N, C-alpha and C positions, 0 to 999 in steps of 0.2 A: 891367623887368629881369623877366631871365628864371630860373628856379629851379632850382638845380643837380639836383633829382631830375626835370626835363623832361628830361635830355640822356638819352643812351645811349652806353657807351664802346665804342671800336672794340677797343682790347685795355684789360683791367681792370689800372690801376697797383696796387703795392704794398702801397698804402692810400690813404685818404683819410679825412676829417673833415670835416664839417659845422661850423660853431660860428658863431654869429649869421649875417652877410652874407657869410663867407668861407669859401671852401673850400681845406683843407690837403692835399695831391697829393704820395704818395711816387713817385718813378719807377723801374721795374724796371730793373736794372742790365744792359747790351746794348739798350736798348729805341731805334728807330731809325727815319725814315720817309726812304727813297731807293729811288730806282732806276736802277741799271747806270753811269749816265756817271761816267766818272773811275776809279770807285773796283772798278766791275766786280761790284758787290753789288746783292742787293733786299732791304731791311728793311722789315716792314711791322708793326712792333709799336709805333710812337709811341700813347703814352697821349691820345687825345681824345676830349672828350664833347661829341657832338653834336646837335643840333637843326636843323628844316629853315630853309633859306636860302633864298629864291624873288629872281627879277630883281625888280629896285625896291626891296630891304631892302639895310639893314646890320647887321653882328654887331660888336661892340666886346669885348674882353675887356681887364681890368686884372688885373696882377699883381705880384709880387715873389717874389726868389730871390735867393740865394746868389752862383749866379756863380762857382765857384770849381774846379769839375771839369771837364777835358777836354770840350768837347765838349755841358758842360749845356745845354738848351736847353728853350724854354718859347716861347707866343704863343697865334697863331688856327692855326685849322687849318680848309680847307674842302675837302670831300669831294665826287667824283660818283662814283667808282667806282675799284678798283686801280691805275687805269696815269692817272686823270685825278683831281689832289687838287694844292695849294699848303699850304705853311706857310709864315707868316709871322711874326716876333718876335725874340727876341735868342736870342744864342749865344755861349757862352766859348769862344775855340779861341785857343791858340798865347799866352796870355796876356792876347790882348783880347778883350772884350764886343763883338760884332758884332750889327748892327742889318740885318736883312735878309730874301729870301724863297726858296724853294724852288719853282719851280713845275715840276708835272711832267706831261706827255704822250706819255706811255709810258715815257720816258727825263725824269731830274731834271736842271735846272738850279739855279744855285746863284748869287746877286747879296748883296753882302755889304759893310758899311763899317764902323768903329771908330765907336762911341761909348762912350768909356771912361770919360767923364764923364755916363754914367747909370748906373752902377755904385751902389746903395743907392735909386735912385727908384724910385717907383712906374709902371711900364711901363703904357701902353694902346696897342691894337694896333686899328686899327678897319679892316674890309674892306665895301664896298661894293659889290653885284652889279649891274652892267649887263648888257642883253641880250646884248653879246659879251665882255664884259671885265670883272674883278678889278681895284678900285681900291685899294690898301692905305695906309694912312695908319699913323703911330705918332707916337708923343711921351711924355716922362717928365712925369711930375709934371703940372703945369698949364701947361707951357710949350707954344709954336709946336708944331701939327702939323706933320709931316713928311712927303713923300710916297714913299713906298718903291719900290714898282712899279704897274706899268699891265699887266697878261697875260691875256692871251686865255682865257676860259673858256665853253664852250659855254651859250646861253642857254638851251637845250632841253633841257641836263641838269636831272636832279632831283637837287638837293645839300642839305648837311648842314654845319653848321659850328659853332664852338665852340674852348674853350679847349683846348689841348696841351703836355704836355712829354716830354720825352725825356733820356734819360742811357745815350748810345752807350758810354761809359767808365768811370762812376762809379756806386758802389753810394749815394750819400746825398743826392741831389738832391731838397729838398722845395720845391717851389713854392707859393706863399698868393694863389689867385686871388681879388680882390678886389670886382669885379665880372662881370657877363655880361648884355647889351644888345641887342637889338635895336629899330630903328626904319629912318627909310625911309633910301636909298640917299643918298648925298654926289648932288647934279647937276651938279657942274663939278670937272673936274680942277685947277685954279688958283684 
């Protein structure tokens, strides 16, 4: 387990409180992470609690959220610099819960698929860092791991990772993070 106090916030949230093994975090309205593509804007104020992530390591974050505000999102964030990062997890958009990832190399892209049946579950997102890639998996409760993304990532970059949340349009998103762990990276894609 990584202690919540071992991380550093990229942008402080509206509030956070630790109780037992979990951390409750309230997002600031208007928070997000995105660069240029399709929307034309740059947002760099998502709330990510980061600790070092080296090649050969994996990081895992588990959480619960209400998922009722447009674009409410939470998951795991990997950061090298302002133009090279990835966020992966759940986002509520247009009445559906989506599992996906945004990979940013100067410009952001977004891949997403509906997982409406995951509503109300504890979600776990896992990222393994290989020499040239990030391997993203996720699951609901104790279900099967689902491969979300294989994304290029510079193995020479100094990177950090950890839980994140953002609320681009709502003022009441509270995410309960229930665990934050570091381990050896997964050795295989399949």
